[in-house]
C-alpha positions, 0 to 999 in steps of 0.5 A: 475519476471513476478509474482513480478511486477504482486504481486505490484499493489495487495501489494499497494492495500491492503496497502492503503485500510488497512492504510486507516481504520487504519490512519482514526482512528488516529492509527499509527500501531506500527511497521507498521508506517502508515502516512499521505501522503499528494499530492500538485500540485496547478498549476495543481489543484490537492491536496489530501492526503491519508494514507501509510505504506511501512511495508504494501506495502512489506508485501501484495505484499510478500504475492501476489508475494507467491499466485501468484507462488503457482497458476503458473503451 
């Protein structure tokens, strides 16, 4: 369980980095389904957008989870 919780930030980071490069080039990634997320909170002066893919997040989290399990003694 702890290994899975440790893997979640790595999966999110991998998803954001790969989706950034693919999404900014206009690609949707096919089955990866890369889409643009707009975060807008005008009362706090927050307005930004980023690219995201749930399939990349799940795949990256699984990959990091396996690596963390392999490193455990």
